[in-house]
C-alpha positions as CSV (number, residue, x, y, z in Angstrom):
1,M,0.0,0.0,0.0
2,T,1.2,3.5,-0.8
3,I,1.3,6.4,1.6
4,S,-1.3,8.2,-0.5
5,H,-3.7,5.3,0.0
6,D,-3.1,5.2,3.7
7,L,-3.8,9.0,4.0
8,L,-7.0,8.6,2.1
9,V,-8.1,5.8,4.4
10,V,-7.5,8.1,7.5
11,A,-9.0,11.1,5.8
12,P,-11.8,11.6,8.4
13,E,-9.3,11.7,11.2
14,L,-7.0,14.0,9.3
15,I,-9.8,16.4,8.6
16,L,-10.8,16.5,12.3
17,A,-7.2,17.0,13.4
18,V,-6.6,19.8,10.9
19,G,-10.0,21.3,11.6
20,S,-9.4,21.3,15.4
21,M,-6.1,23.1,14.9
22,V,-7.7,25.7,12.6
23,A,-10.5,26.2,15.2
24,L,-7.8,26.7,17.8
25,M,-6.0,29.3,15.7
26,I,-9.3,31.1,15.0
27,G,-10.1,31.2,18.7
28,A,-6.6,32.5,19.6
29,A,-6.7,35.2,17.0
30,T,-10.2,36.5,17.8
31,G,-10.2,36.1,21.6
32,E,-12.7,34.8,24.1
33,G,-15.7,36.2,22.2
34,S,-15.2,33.6,19.5
35,A,-16.2,30.7,21.7
36,K,-19.7,30.5,20.2
37,L,-18.3,30.6,16.6
38,V,-15.7,27.9,17.3
39,S,-18.4,25.7,18.9
40,I,-20.6,26.0,15.8
41,L,-17.7,25.4,13.5
42,M,-16.6,22.2,15.4
43,A,-20.2,20.9,15.5
44,L,-20.6,21.4,11.7
45,L,-17.2,19.9,11.1
46,M,-18.2,16.7,13.0
47,F,-21.4,16.5,11.0
48,L,-19.4,16.8,7.7
49,I,-16.9,14.2,8.8
50,G,-19.9,11.9,9.6
51,C,-20.9,12.3,5.9
52,V,-17.4,11.3,4.9
53,V,-17.5,8.3,7.2
54,V,-20.8,7.0,5.8
55,T,-19.3,6.9,2.3
56,A,-16.0,5.3,3.3
57,E,-15.2,1.9,1.7
58,P,-13.7,-0.9,3.8
59,A,-9.9,-0.7,3.8
60,T,-6.8,-1.0,6.0
61,A,-3.9,1.4,6.3
62,F,-0.4,1.5,7.8
63,G,0.2,-2.3,7.5
64,G,-3.1,-3.2,9.1
65,A,-2.7,-0.9,12.2
66,F,-5.8,1.1,11.1
67,T,-9.0,-0.5,9.9
68,V,-12.1,0.9,8.2
69,D,-15.1,-1.4,8.1
70,A,-18.8,-1.5,8.9
71,F,-18.0,-1.8,12.6
72,S,-15.8,1.3,12.8
73,R,-18.3,3.2,10.7
74,F,-21.1,2.4,13.1
75,A,-19.1,3.4,16.1
76,K,-17.7,6.6,14.5
77,L,-21.1,7.9,13.5
78,L,-22.3,7.4,17.1
79,I,-19.2,9.1,18.5
80,L,-19.3,12.1,16.1
81,G,-23.1,12.6,16.6
82,T,-22.9,12.6,20.4
83,A,-19.7,14.7,20.4
84,A,-21.4,17.3,18.2
85,L,-24.4,17.4,20.5
86,C,-22.2,17.7,23.6
87,T,-20.4,20.6,21.9
88,I,-23.7,22.4,21.5
89,M,-24.6,21.6,25.1
90,A,-21.2,22.8,26.4
91,S,-21.4,26.1,24.5
92,N,-24.9,26.9,26.0
93,F,-23.8,25.7,29.5
94,F,-20.8,27.9,29.8
95,S,-22.5,30.9,28.1
96,L,-25.1,30.8,30.9
97,D,-22.3,30.8,33.5
98,K,-20.3,33.5,31.6
99,Q,-17.4,31.1,31.3
100,N,-17.5,30.2,27.6
101,R,-14.0,29.7,26.2
102,F,-13.0,28.6,22.7
103,E,-10.7,25.9,24.0
104,L,-13.6,23.7,25.0
105,P,-14.9,22.7,21.6
106,V,-11.3,22.2,20.4
107,L,-10.7,19.8,23.3
108,I,-13.9,17.9,22.5
109,G,-12.7,17.6,18.9
110,L,-9.3,16.3,19.9
111,S,-10.8,13.8,22.3
112,T,-13.2,12.7,19.5
113,L,-10.2,12.2,17.2
114,G,-8.7,9.8,19.7
115,M,-11.9,7.9,19.9
116,M,-12.1,7.5,16.1
117,V,-8.6,6.1,16.1
118,M,-9.5,3.7,18.9
119,V,-12.4,2.1,17.2
120,S,-10.4,1.7,14.0
121,A,-7.4,0.2,15.7
122,G,-5.9,-2.9,14.1
123,S,-2.9,-3.2,16.5
124,F,-2.2,-2.6,20.1
125,L,0.0,0.4,19.1
126,S,-2.8,2.3,17.4
127,L,-5.1,1.2,20.2
128,Y,-2.9,2.9,22.8
129,L,-2.2,6.0,20.7
130,G,-5.9,6.6,20.2
131,L,-6.7,5.9,23.9
132,E,-4.1,8.3,25.2
133,L,-5.1,11.1,22.7
134,Q,-8.7,10.7,24.0
135,S,-7.6,10.5,27.7
136,L,-5.3,13.6,27.7
137,A,-8.1,15.8,26.4
138,L,-10.7,14.3,28.8
139,Y,-8.4,15.0,31.8
140,V,-8.5,18.7,30.9
141,L,-12.2,18.7,30.2
142,A,-13.0,17.2,33.6
143,A,-11.3,20.1,35.3
144,F,-12.3,22.7,32.7
145,N,-14.3,24.8,35.2
146,R,-11.3,26.2,37.0
147,D,-13.4,28.3,39.4
148,S,-15.0,25.2,40.8
149,V,-13.2,23.1,43.5
150,R,-15.4,20.1,42.6
151,S,-14.4,20.3,38.9
152,T,-10.7,20.7,39.7
153,E,-10.9,17.7,42.1
154,A,-12.7,15.7,39.5
155,G,-10.0,16.4,36.9
156,L,-7.2,15.4,39.3
157,K,-8.9,12.2,40.4
158,Y,-9.5,11.2,36.8
159,F,-6.0,12.0,35.8
160,V,-4.3,10.0,38.6
161,L,-6.5,6.9,38.2
162,G,-6.5,7.2,34.4
163,A,-2.7,7.2,34.4
164,L,-2.7,4.1,36.6
165,S,-5.1,2.3,34.3
166,S,-3.1,3.3,31.2
167,G,0.0,1.9,32.9
168,M,-1.8,-1.4,33.6
169,M,-3.0,-1.6,30.0
170,L,0.5,-0.9,28.6
171,Y,2.0,-3.6,30.9
172,G,-0.6,-6.0,29.6
173,I,0.2,-5.1,26.0
174,S,3.9,-5.7,26.6
175,L,3.2,-9.1,28.0
176,I,1.0,-10.0,25.0
177,Y,3.8,-8.8,22.7
178,G,6.4,-10.8,24.7
179,F,4.5,-14.0,24.5
180,T,3.2,-13.8,20.9
181,G,5.9,-11.7,19.2
182,S,3.3,-9.4,17.5
183,I,1.1,-6.4,18.3
184,E,-1.2,-6.8,15.3
185,F,-4.6,-8.1,16.2
186,S,-4.9,-10.6,13.3
187,A,-1.3,-11.9,13.9
188,V,-1.9,-12.4,17.6
189,A,-5.1,-14.4,16.9
190,G,-3.2,-16.7,14.5
191,I,-0.4,-17.3,16.9
192,I,-2.7,-18.2,19.8
193,V,-4.6,-20.6,17.6
194,G,-1.4,-22.2,16.5
195,S,0.6,-22.4,19.8
196,G,-2.1,-22.2,22.5
197,V,-2.7,-19.9,25.5
198,S,0.3,-19.5,27.8
199,I,0.2,-18.3,31.5
200,G,2.0,-15.1,30.5
201,L,-0.5,-14.4,27.8
202,I,-3.3,-14.8,30.3
203,F,-1.7,-12.3,32.7
204,G,-1.3,-9.9,29.8
205,L,-5.0,-10.3,28.9
206,V,-6.0,-9.7,32.5
207,F,-4.1,-6.4,32.6
208,L,-5.5,-5.3,29.2
209,I,-9.1,-6.0,30.3
210,A,-8.5,-4.2,33.6
211,G,-7.3,-1.1,31.8
212,L,-10.3,-1.2,29.4
213,C,-12.7,-1.8,32.3
214,F,-11.5,1.4,33.9
215,K,-12.4,3.4,30.8
216,I,-16.0,2.2,31.0
217,S,-16.1,2.5,34.8
218,A,-16.9,-1.2,35.2
219,V,-16.6,-2.8,38.7
220,P,-14.1,-3.0,40.3
221,F,-12.5,-0.1,38.4
222,H,-15.5,2.2,38.9
223,M,-14.3,4.3,41.9
224,W,-13.6,7.4,39.8
225,A,-17.0,7.7,38.1
226,P,-19.3,9.1,40.9
227,D,-16.9,11.9,41.9
228,V,-15.9,12.8,38.4
229,Y,-19.5,12.8,37.1
230,E,-20.6,15.0,39.9
231,G,-17.7,17.4,39.8
232,A,-17.3,17.9,36.0
233,P,-19.5,20.5,34.2
234,T,-22.8,18.9,33.1
235,P,-22.1,18.8,29.3
236,I,-18.6,17.3,30.0
237,T,-20.3,14.6,32.1
238,A,-22.6,14.0,29.2
239,F,-19.6,13.6,26.9
240,F,-18.0,11.1,29.3
241,T,-21.2,9.0,29.5
242,T,-22.0,9.0,25.8
243,A,-19.1,9.4,23.2
244,A,-16.4,8.2,25.6
245,K,-18.4,5.1,26.6
246,V,-19.3,4.3,23.0
247,A,-15.6,4.5,22.0
248,A,-14.4,2.4,25.0
249,L,-17.1,-0.3,24.5
250,A,-16.4,-0.5,20.8
251,L,-12.7,-0.8,21.5
252,M,-13.4,-3.6,23.9
253,I,-15.3,-5.5,21.2
254,R,-12.5,-5.1,18.7
255,A,-9.5,-5.6,21.1
256,I,-10.9,-8.7,22.7
257,L,-13.0,-10.5,20.0
258,V,-10.5,-10.0,17.1
259,P,-7.1,-11.0,18.7
260,F,-8.3,-13.5,21.3
261,P,-10.9,-15.9,19.9
262,G,-8.5,-18.7,20.9
263,A,-8.5,-17.6,24.5
264,F,-12.3,-17.3,24.7
265,H,-12.8,-19.4,27.7
266,Q,-10.2,-17.5,29.7
267,W,-11.5,-14.0,29.0
268,Q,-15.2,-14.9,29.1
269,Q,-15.0,-15.8,32.8
270,I,-13.5,-12.4,33.6
271,I,-16.1,-10.5,31.5
272,V,-19.0,-12.4,33.1
273,V,-17.8,-11.6,36.7
274,V,-17.2,-7.9,35.8
275,S,-20.6,-7.7,34.1
276,V,-22.6,-9.2,37.0
277,L,-20.7,-7.1,39.6
278,S,-21.3,-3.9,37.6
279,M,-25.0,-4.6,37.1
280,W,-25.6,-5.2,40.8
281,L,-23.4,-2.4,42.2
282,G,-25.0,0.1,39.8
283,A,-28.5,-1.1,40.8
284,V,-27.9,-1.1,44.6
285,A,-25.5,1.9,45.1
286,A,-27.8,4.3,43.2
287,I,-30.7,3.8,45.5
288,G,-29.3,6.0,48.2
289,Q,-28.2,8.9,45.9
290,N,-29.9,12.3,46.0
291,N,-27.6,14.1,43.6
292,I,-28.9,13.3,40.1
293,K,-25.4,13.3,38.5
294,R,-24.1,10.8,41.1
295,L,-27.1,8.7,40.4
296,M,-26.4,8.8,36.7
297,A,-22.8,7.7,37.4
298,Y,-24.0,4.5,39.2
299,S,-26.6,4.1,36.5
300,S,-23.8,4.2,33.9
301,I,-21.9,1.5,35.9
302,G,-25.0,-0.7,35.8
303,H,-25.6,-0.2,32.1
304,M,-21.9,-1.1,31.3
305,G,-22.6,-4.4,33.1
306,Y,-25.6,-5.1,30.9
307,A,-23.6,-4.2,27.7
308,L,-20.8,-6.5,28.7
309,L,-23.1,-9.5,28.8
310,G,-23.2,-9.2,25.0
311,L,-19.4,-9.3,24.9
312,A,-19.3,-12.3,27.2
313,A,-21.4,-14.2,24.8
314,G,-18.5,-14.1,22.3
315,T,-20.9,-14.4,19.3
316,Q,-22.0,-12.3,16.4
317,E,-25.4,-12.1,18.1
318,G,-23.8,-10.9,21.3
319,A,-21.7,-8.2,19.5
320,K,-24.9,-7.0,17.7
321,G,-26.8,-6.8,21.0
322,M,-23.9,-4.9,22.6
323,L,-23.9,-2.4,19.7
324,V,-27.7,-1.9,19.9
325,Y,-27.3,-1.3,23.6
326,I,-24.5,1.2,23.2
327,A,-26.5,3.2,20.6
328,Y,-29.7,3.2,22.7
329,Y,-27.8,4.2,25.9
330,A,-25.9,7.0,24.3
331,I,-28.9,8.6,22.6
332,T,-31.1,8.3,25.7
333,N,-28.4,9.7,28.0
334,I,-27.9,12.8,25.8
335,G,-31.6,13.7,26.4
336,T,-31.2,13.0,30.1
337,F,-28.2,15.3,30.5
338,V,-30.0,18.0,28.5
339,C,-32.7,17.8,31.1
340,I,-30.2,18.0,33.9
341,Q,-28.5,21.0,32.3
342,A,-31.8,22.8,31.7
343,M,-33.0,22.4,35.3
344,R,-32.2,25.9,36.7
345,R,-33.7,27.9,39.5
346,D,-32.9,31.6,39.8
347,G,-30.2,31.0,37.2
348,K,-28.4,28.3,39.2
349,P,-28.3,24.5,38.3
350,V,-30.6,22.1,40.2
351,E,-28.9,18.8,40.8
352,S,-30.8,17.3,43.7
353,I,-33.6,14.8,43.0
354,S,-35.7,16.1,45.8
355,D,-35.7,19.6,44.2
356,L,-37.6,18.2,41.2
357,A,-40.8,18.0,43.2
358,G,-43.8,19.4,41.3
359,L,-41.9,19.8,38.0
360,A,-44.9,18.4,36.2
361,R,-47.1,21.3,37.3
362,S,-44.8,24.1,36.2
363,R,-43.2,22.5,33.1
364,P,-45.4,19.5,32.0
365,A,-43.6,18.9,28.6
366,F,-40.2,18.9,30.3
367,A,-41.4,16.6,33.0
368,F,-42.9,14.1,30.5
369,A,-39.6,14.0,28.5
370,L,-37.5,13.4,31.6
371,S,-39.9,10.7,32.9
372,A,-39.9,9.0,29.6
373,L,-36.1,8.9,29.5
374,M,-36.0,7.5,33.0
375,W,-38.6,4.9,32.1
376,S,-36.5,3.9,29.1
377,L,-33.3,3.7,31.1
378,A,-35.1,1.4,33.5
379,G,-35.7,-1.0,30.6
380,L,-39.4,-1.0,31.0
381,P,-41.9,-1.5,28.1
382,P,-43.2,0.0,26.0
383,L,-40.2,2.3,25.5
384,G,-36.9,1.7,23.7
385,G,-34.8,0.4,26.7
386,I,-36.6,-2.9,26.6
387,V,-35.5,-3.5,23.0
388,A,-31.8,-3.1,23.9
389,K,-32.1,-5.4,26.9
390,I,-33.9,-8.1,25.0
391,Y,-31.1,-8.3,22.5
392,V,-28.4,-8.4,25.1
393,F,-30.1,-10.9,27.4
394,G,-31.2,-13.0,24.5
395,A,-27.6,-13.3,23.1
396,A,-26.4,-14.2,26.6
397,V,-29.0,-17.0,27.0
398,H,-28.3,-18.4,23.5
399,A,-24.5,-18.5,24.4
400,G,-25.3,-20.6,27.5
401,L,-25.0,-17.7,30.0
402,F,-28.4,-18.4,31.5
403,W,-27.7,-17.5,35.2
404,P,-25.8,-14.2,34.4
405,A,-28.8,-13.2,32.2
406,V,-31.2,-14.0,35.1
407,L,-29.0,-12.0,37.5
408,G,-29.1,-9.2,34.9
409,V,-32.9,-9.2,34.8
410,L,-33.1,-9.1,38.6
411,A,-30.6,-6.2,38.8
412,S,-32.7,-4.4,36.2
413,C,-35.8,-4.8,38.4
414,V,-33.9,-3.4,41.4
415,A,-32.6,-0.5,39.3
416,A,-36.1,0.4,38.1
417,Y,-36.8,1.6,41.7
418,Y,-34.5,4.7,41.5
419,Y,-35.5,5.6,37.9
420,L,-39.2,5.5,38.9
421,R,-38.5,7.4,42.1
422,I,-37.5,10.4,39.9
423,A,-40.8,10.1,38.0
424,K,-42.7,9.9,41.4
425,V,-40.9,13.0,42.7
426,I,-41.7,14.9,39.5
427,Y,-45.5,14.0,39.4
428,F,-46.6,13.3,43.0
429,D,-44.4,15.3,45.5
430,E,-45.4,18.7,46.7
431,P,-44.0,21.4,44.4
432,A,-40.8,23.1,45.3
433,K,-40.0,26.6,44.1
434,G,-40.6,27.2,40.4
435,F,-38.1,26.4,37.7
436,D,-36.6,28.9,35.2
437,K,-38.3,28.8,31.7
438,G,-36.5,27.7,28.6
439,F,-33.8,25.0,27.9
440,G,-30.7,27.1,28.3
441,G,-30.1,28.0,24.7
442,P,-31.0,27.4,21.1
443,G,-30.9,23.8,19.9
444,M,-31.3,22.3,23.4
445,G,-35.0,21.8,23.0
446,L,-34.5,20.1,19.7
447,I,-31.9,17.7,21.2
448,L,-34.3,16.8,24.0
449,A,-37.2,16.3,21.6
450,G,-35.1,14.1,19.3
451,S,-33.9,11.9,22.1
452,T,-37.4,11.6,23.6
453,V,-39.0,10.7,20.2
454,F,-36.2,8.1,19.6
455,T,-36.9,6.6,23.0
456,V,-40.6,6.4,22.5
457,A,-40.5,5.2,18.9
458,L,-37.7,2.6,19.1
459,I,-40.0,-0.3,20.1
460,A,-42.0,0.3,16.9
461,V,-39.1,0.6,14.6
462,P,-36.2,-1.4,16.2
463,W,-34.7,-2.1,12.8
464,V,-33.3,1.5,12.8
465,L,-30.7,0.3,15.2
466,V,-30.8,-3.5,14.8
467,S,-30.0,-3.6,11.1
468,P,-26.9,-1.4,11.1
469,A,-25.7,-3.0,14.3
470,G,-26.0,-6.5,12.7
471,V,-24.0,-5.3,9.7
472,A,-21.3,-3.8,12.1
473,A,-21.1,-7.0,14.2
474,S,-20.7,-9.2,11.1
475,A,-17.6,-7.1,10.2
476,I,-16.0,-8.3,13.5
477,L,-17.2,-11.9,13.6
478,H,-17.7,-13.4,10.2
């Protein structure tokens, strides 16, 4: 392959990298007043790159280190879409607090670039490069509100624990390289099939999975999530729980299913344990939370457990179920965090669940949207959440994981309590002081409406997600 062919394959990533640098220069040249302009430009750029990604043909570049296929296309479209929406949310959020700075959309763009590299990784080298590019930008984003002690603390915690997880992952990759002699996914798979699974390789796989589990805040590597979600600015928390989770879960699918089919029985046991622990900790720990962002952190931990059941199945059906779950979760969460961001009283954000009392009386449409999103996250019919859980649990049962699936259903029933508690507070508790009108800026209402309509309509048109997810899964497991 020629260098021109390789550059053409990575054109979307190059466009985003160059566009982010141009946006940074525009912001530096025009000053703080350009934050709104830079945000709009970055959101439009991500939309245009999404159009390029849709038309991209399957190919590899740089000796197989970078892969473009239906799987990467599915993941990139989700990442770009949620990143663009989070950019709009962030611009509105910081405008309200008079802290809008042009560096914010640029950092989101650079983090998105790392995510796109991650989901196209064909070797452990490109995997690590993409992961670190994403992480370095996320560390800064978590602490972006420098006037907030909570935000600064969140950024520091995420940086320290993130550096630890990156070290663990790098150590695991070095062990895998040492015992197989290759860092290419396809080559590692062939070597394992030919020579078997050694003890050293198992240790490397354990460290690799531990590092990846940190990125999705799965138990027992979840300890950073509640504090970081609570302390980070709301749109940044939304970015953590949507685009970043999509990228990390997609990376887990590619980095485990492609190089390690020959070690299936070894890694399946690890994933099943992590999945069950995550489902139950997310279900139980969220019950006592009153801060809605901390509750969403534990909710995220639980949802990662459900998604990992699809990975544990180790089948094409499981990968498809996991992708359906990722997409549903990301789109529903975007709407949820728009609600959290829009809840203001006297110009200040409202983050306590008890403060939502009587929301249905003062803002009925807003209350309906938030309640519908909570109902969907609980996985209750007739909304879209039940569709995603059916595909994940069904794949687990078909793969022989009957008891993990049963434990998942029971955890989902327990978790429904805290989602429905929010709806109960909204509709039946005595009203608190009235909420500010509006959604915090242009476009926010449209994002919330789109997310709510998707949640309500998914059960009627599941093929919207299921069909492309099936095509994407078939690109990983033929």
